[in-house]
C-alpha positions in Angstrom: -58.4 -74.2 -32.0 -62.0 -73.9 -32.7 -64.2 -73.4 -35.8 -67.1 -71.1 -35.1 -70.1 -70.4 -37.3 -69.7 -67.2 -39.2 -72.4 -64.6 -40.0 -74.9 -65.4 -42.7 -72.8 -63.9 -45.6 -69.6 -65.5 -44.6 -68.2 -68.9 -45.6 -67.8 -71.3 -42.8 -64.2 -72.5 -42.6 -62.2 -74.7 -40.2 -60.2 -73.2 -37.4 -57.2 -75.5 -37.0 -57.1 -78.1 -39.8 -54.8 -81.0 -40.1 -51.3 -79.9 -40.9 -48.3 -81.7 -42.5 -45.0 -82.2 -40.8 -42.4 -80.1 -42.7 -39.7 -82.8 -42.5 -41.4 -85.8 -44.1 -44.9 -84.9 -45.2 -46.5 -87.0 -42.4 -49.9 -85.7 -41.5 -50.1 -84.2 -38.1 -53.7 -84.6 -37.4 -54.3 -81.8 -34.9 -57.6 -82.2 -33.2 -60.9 -81.6 -34.9 -62.4 -81.8 -31.4 -64.0 -78.4 -30.7 -63.9 -77.6 -34.4 -67.4 -76.9 -35.4 -68.7 -74.4 -32.8 -71.4 -72.1 -34.0 -71.7 -68.5 -32.7 -74.3 -66.6 -30.8 -77.0 -64.6 -32.5 -76.1 -60.9 -32.6 -79.6 -59.6 -33.5 -80.4 -58.4 -30.0 -82.6 -55.3 -29.5 -81.8 -52.1 -27.6 -78.1 -51.9 -28.5 -76.4 -53.5 -31.5 -73.5 -55.7 -30.6 -71.1 -56.8 -33.3 -69.0 -59.6 -31.8 -69.1 -62.9 -33.5 -67.1 -66.0 -32.7 -66.9 -66.8 -36.4 -65.1 -63.7 -37.5 -62.3 -64.1 -35.1 -61.1 -66.3 -32.3 -62.8 -65.6 -29.0 -60.5 -63.1 -27.3 -59.2 -63.4 -23.7 -60.3 -60.8 -21.2 -58.1 -57.7 -20.6 -56.9 -58.0 -17.0 -53.8 -57.4 -15.0 -51.1 -59.9 -15.3 -51.8 -61.0 -18.9 -49.4 -60.3 -21.7 -50.4 -58.6 -25.0 -49.0 -57.4 -28.3 -49.3 -53.8 -29.2 -50.5 -52.8 -32.7 -52.0 -49.9 -34.6 -50.3 -47.1 -32.7 -49.5 -43.9 -34.6 -47.9 -41.6 -32.0 -45.9 -44.4 -30.4 -45.4 -46.6 -33.5 -42.1 -47.8 -31.9 -44.3 -49.9 -29.6 -46.1 -51.8 -32.4 -45.3 -55.5 -32.2 -43.9 -55.2 -28.7 -45.1 -57.6 -26.0 -46.3 -55.8 -22.9 -47.7 -56.8 -19.6 -51.1 -55.4 -18.5 -50.7 -53.6 -15.1 -54.0 -51.8 -14.5 -57.4 -50.9 -16.1 -57.9 -47.1 -16.1 -61.6 -46.8 -15.7 -61.6 -43.0 -15.8 -60.1 -42.9 -19.3 -61.1 -46.3 -20.6 -57.4 -47.1 -21.3 -55.1 -49.8 -20.1 -51.9 -49.2 -18.3 -49.2 -51.6 -19.6 -45.5 -52.1 -18.7 -43.0 -52.0 -21.6 -39.5 -53.5 -21.0 -36.9 -51.9 -23.3 -33.7 -53.8 -24.1 -34.8 -56.7 -21.9 -31.9 -58.7 -20.4 -29.2 -56.2 -21.1 -27.4 -53.8 -18.8 -29.4 -51.0 -20.4 -32.8 -52.5 -19.6 -35.4 -50.0 -18.6 -39.1 -50.2 -17.9 -41.8 -47.8 -19.0 -45.5 -47.6 -18.1 -47.8 -46.3 -20.8 -51.6 -46.1 -21.3 -53.0 -47.7 -24.4 -56.5 -48.1 -25.8 -57.9 -51.7 -25.5 -58.4 -51.8 -29.3 -54.6 -51.5 -29.7 -53.9 -54.6 -27.6 -53.9 -58.2 -28.7 -54.3 -60.0 -25.4 -52.8 -63.5 -25.2 -54.3 -66.6 -23.7 -52.4 -68.0 -20.8 -50.5 -71.1 -21.9 -50.9 -74.6 -20.4 -47.2 -74.6 -19.5 -44.9 -72.1 -17.9 -41.7 -71.1 -19.6 -39.8 -73.7 -17.5 -42.1 -76.5 -18.6 -44.0 -76.7 -15.3 -47.8 -76.7 -15.4 -49.5 -73.3 -15.2 -52.4 -73.6 -12.7 -53.9 -70.5 -14.1 -54.0 -71.6 -17.8 -56.9 -70.9 -20.1 -57.8 -74.5 -21.0 -61.4 -73.9 -20.0 -61.8 -71.2 -22.7 -60.6 -73.5 -25.4 -63.2 -76.1 -24.6 -60.7 -79.0 -24.5 -59.9 -81.4 -21.7 -56.4 -81.9 -20.2 -55.2 -85.4 -20.5 -52.1 -87.4 -19.9 -50.3 -88.7 -23.0 -51.1 -92.4 -23.2 -47.7 -93.3 -24.6 -45.1 -91.5 -22.4 -47.5 -91.0 -19.5 -45.4 -87.9 -18.7 -47.0 -85.0 -20.7 -50.3 -83.3 -19.8 -51.7 -82.5 -23.2 -54.6 -80.7 -24.7 -55.6 -81.1 -28.3 -55.6 -77.4 -29.0 -51.9 -76.8 -28.4 -49.5 -79.7 -27.8 -51.2 -83.0 -29.0 -51.8 -84.8 -32.2 -55.2 -86.2 -32.9 -56.1 -89.4 -34.8 -59.4 -89.6 -36.6 -59.2 -93.4 -36.7 -59.7 -94.0 -33.0 -60.4 -90.4 -31.7 -57.4 -90.5 -29.4 -54.5 -88.2 -29.0 -50.8 -88.4 -28.1 -48.4 -85.5 -27.2 -46.5 -83.8 -30.0 -43.1 -85.1 -28.7 -44.3 -88.7 -29.0 -45.8 -88.1 -32.4 -42.5 -86.8 -33.7 -40.7 -89.8 -32.4 -43.1 -92.2 -34.2 -42.1 -90.6 -37.5 -38.7 -92.1 -37.2 -39.9 -95.7 -36.8 -41.2 -98.3 -39.2 -44.7 -97.7 -37.9 -44.8 -94.1 -39.1 -47.8 -94.8 -41.3 -49.8 -96.5 -38.5 -51.7 -95.1 -35.6 -49.6 -95.7 -32.5 -52.7 -96.5 -30.5 -55.1 -98.6 -32.7 -52.6 -99.5 -35.5 -54.9 -98.3 -38.2 -53.4 -97.3 -41.5 -52.7 -93.5 -41.6 -50.8 -93.3 -44.9 -53.8 -91.8 -46.7 -53.9 -88.2 -45.5 -56.7 -87.0 -47.8 -59.8 -85.2 -46.6 -61.9 -88.1 -47.9 -60.0 -90.6 -45.8 -60.4 -88.4 -42.8 -64.1 -88.2 -43.2 -64.4 -91.9 -43.8 -62.7 -92.6 -40.4 -64.9 -90.0 -38.6 -68.0 -91.5 -40.2 -67.0 -95.0 -39.1 -66.6 -93.9 -35.5 -69.9 -91.9 -35.7 -71.7 -95.0 -36.9 -70.3 -96.9 -33.9 -71.8 -94.3 -31.6 -68.8 -92.1 -30.8 -70.2 -88.8 -29.6 -67.1 -86.8 -30.6 -67.2 -88.3 -34.1 -70.9 -87.5 -34.4 -70.2 -83.9 -33.5 -67.3 -83.7 -36.0 -69.4 -85.3 -38.8 -72.2 -82.9 -38.1 -69.7 -80.1 -38.4 -68.6 -81.4 -41.8 -72.2 -81.5 -43.1 -72.8 -78.0 -41.6 -69.8 -76.5 -43.3 -69.4 -78.7 -46.4 -65.8 -79.6 -45.6 -63.4 -82.2 -47.0 -65.6 -83.1 -50.0 -68.7 -83.5 -47.9 -71.7 -82.0 -49.6 -73.2 -79.3 -47.3 -76.4 -80.5 -45.8 -77.5 -78.6 -42.7 -80.5 -80.9 -42.2 -78.1 -83.8 -41.8 -75.9 -81.7 -39.6 -78.9 -81.3 -37.3 -79.3 -85.0 -37.2 -75.7 -85.7 -36.2 -75.6 -82.8 -33.7 -78.7 -84.2 -32.0 -77.3 -87.7 -31.8 -74.1 -86.3 -30.2 -76.0 -84.0 -27.9 -78.1 -86.9 -26.6 -74.8 -88.6 -25.7 -73.7 -85.6 -23.6 -71.6 -83.7 -26.2 -72.2 -80.2 -25.0 -70.7 -78.5 -28.1 -73.1 -80.4 -30.3 -76.0 -79.3 -28.1 -74.9 -75.7 -28.5 -74.6 -76.1 -32.3 -78.0 -77.7 -32.4 -79.5 -74.8 -30.5 -78.0 -72.4 -32.9 -79.4 -74.3 -35.8 -82.9 -74.2 -34.3 -82.5 -70.5 -33.5 -81.2 -69.5 -36.9 -83.2 -71.9 -39.1 -80.2 -73.8 -40.5 -81.3 -77.1 -41.8 -84.9 -76.8 -40.9 -87.6 -74.4 -39.5 -86.8 -71.9 -36.7 -87.8 -73.3 -33.3 -86.9 -70.9 -30.5 -88.3 -73.2 -27.9 -86.0 -76.1 -28.9 -83.2 -73.7 -29.2 -83.5 -72.7 -25.6 -83.8 -76.3 -24.6 -80.4 -77.2 -26.1 -78.8 -74.0 -25.0 -79.8 -74.9 -21.5 -78.5 -78.4 -21.9 -75.1 -77.1 -23.0 -75.0 -74.3 -20.5 -75.6 -76.6 -17.6 -72.5 -78.6 -18.6 -70.5 -75.4 -18.6 -70.4 -74.4 -22.3 -69.5 -70.7 -22.0 -71.1 -69.6 -25.3 -74.3 -71.5 -24.5 -74.4 -69.8 -21.1 -74.4 -66.4 -22.8 -77.0 -67.5 -25.4 -79.3 -68.8 -22.7 -78.9 -65.6 -20.7 -79.8 -63.5 -23.8 -82.8 -65.6 -24.6 -84.1 -65.3 -21.0 -83.7 -61.6 -20.9 -85.5 -61.0 -24.1 -88.1 -63.8 -23.8 -86.9 -65.3 -27.0 -88.3 -68.9 -27.1 -88.9 -68.9 -23.3 -90.8 -66.9 -20.8 -88.9 -63.7 -20.1 -87.0 -63.8 -16.8 -84.6 -60.9 -16.3 -83.2 -62.2 -13.0 -82.4 -65.6 -14.2 -81.0 -64.2 -17.5 -78.7 -61.9 -15.6 -77.5 -64.8 -13.5 -76.5 -66.7 -16.6 -74.9 -63.7 -18.2 -72.9 -63.1 -15.0 -71.7 -66.6 -15.1 -70.6 -66.1 -18.7 -68.9 -62.9 -17.9 -66.9 -64.5 -15.1 -65.8 -67.1 -17.6 -64.3 -64.4 -19.7 -67.0 -64.0 -22.4 -66.9 -60.4 -23.7 -70.4 -60.7 -25.2 -71.8 -61.7 -21.8 -70.2 -58.6 -20.3 -71.8 -56.4 -22.9 -75.2 -58.1 -22.7 -75.1 -57.8 -18.9 -74.6 -54.1 -19.2 -77.6 -53.9 -21.6 -79.7 -55.9 -19.1 -78.8 -53.5 -16.3 -79.7 -50.6 -18.5 -83.1 -52.2 -19.4 -83.8 -52.9 -15.7 -83.0 -49.3 -14.9 -85.3 -48.0 -17.6 -88.1 -50.3 -16.4 -87.7 -49.0 -12.8 -87.8 -45.4 -14.0 -91.0 -46.1 -15.9 -92.5 -47.7 -12.8 -91.6 -44.7 -10.7 -93.1 -42.3 -13.2 -96.2 -44.4 -13.5 -96.5 -44.5 -9.7 -95.9 -40.8 -9.4 -98.6 -40.0 -12.0 -101.1 -42.2 -10.1 -100.5 -40.5 -6.8 -100.9 -37.1 -8.4 -104.2 -38.2 -10.0 -105.4 -39.5 -6.6 -104.4 -36.3 -4.8 -106.2 -34.2 -7.4 -109.3 -36.3 -7.2 -109.5 -36.0 -3.4 -108.6 -32.3 -3.6 -111.8 -31.7 -5.6 
């Protein structure tokens, strides 16, 4: 549930906006937390990489045990739309071995293993809960950039604002979806169940007013979200990327790592002010040290290419390795590029050394 900054020629739009309940029109204010995340810069030398976090949601890694949907097959079009389980990565062919279950649950059930190109698989994130409702210890919460919290009302549901919680702009708190639905059948349906603020006005302007009020009180998450509104021009807010920088900086100084990442992107790309690669690296490092995966990758790229910082291949590769382990595909690609660059540099050194020895031998031979 994140909004990421698109490429220069694309309109910035929200990822998961507030939705309305189909039954009674009550606004289900799904979290804006994590909503205004900019992307990494793709203008990297050596090998062009076209992977932006703005054009599509960050994809989970292809690895054994994950489920995926098949699409785009021609020869086996019968598998399109079928959910499969990834069994093995076939390095020799570059394909993925997946298990298909036909007629699942019937007495005619049969299993088939087929190899499919990665491009024909839509890998799914692991859910926070298992099918039986128990907590999945191997969920992908860390990749959504949201924290797991206990519902403050029922004290029974572990929620995250990307999947199973409703968020209130008035106080910046969340409750689980089950409790939210229950509140819609009470007399307090138009009030926040936590701070009792009036929630009857579901317009974008009212949402911005609440966020701005919290930002002015020093709430880091609200500062981050308000910066995102200025950066993208959402909910009637006039786009002003210079003001977006101001709010991102305020939030970053309060420890909001996503704001630090966005601020770094603004300085890198020149959004809302002059390009300053040194400041960009400063804020990428700030976010990376707090575990922000995209910032980790951006910092690694900057270090490898000496972009705003003294070039340091080893440190850059360490950060990219960390990003790759967190499931960032771009980090994996850039790590391969870095290895290739290191190999080329070593070959050049060997050639230079060989030429020097030949010259010395020739000189002594005379």
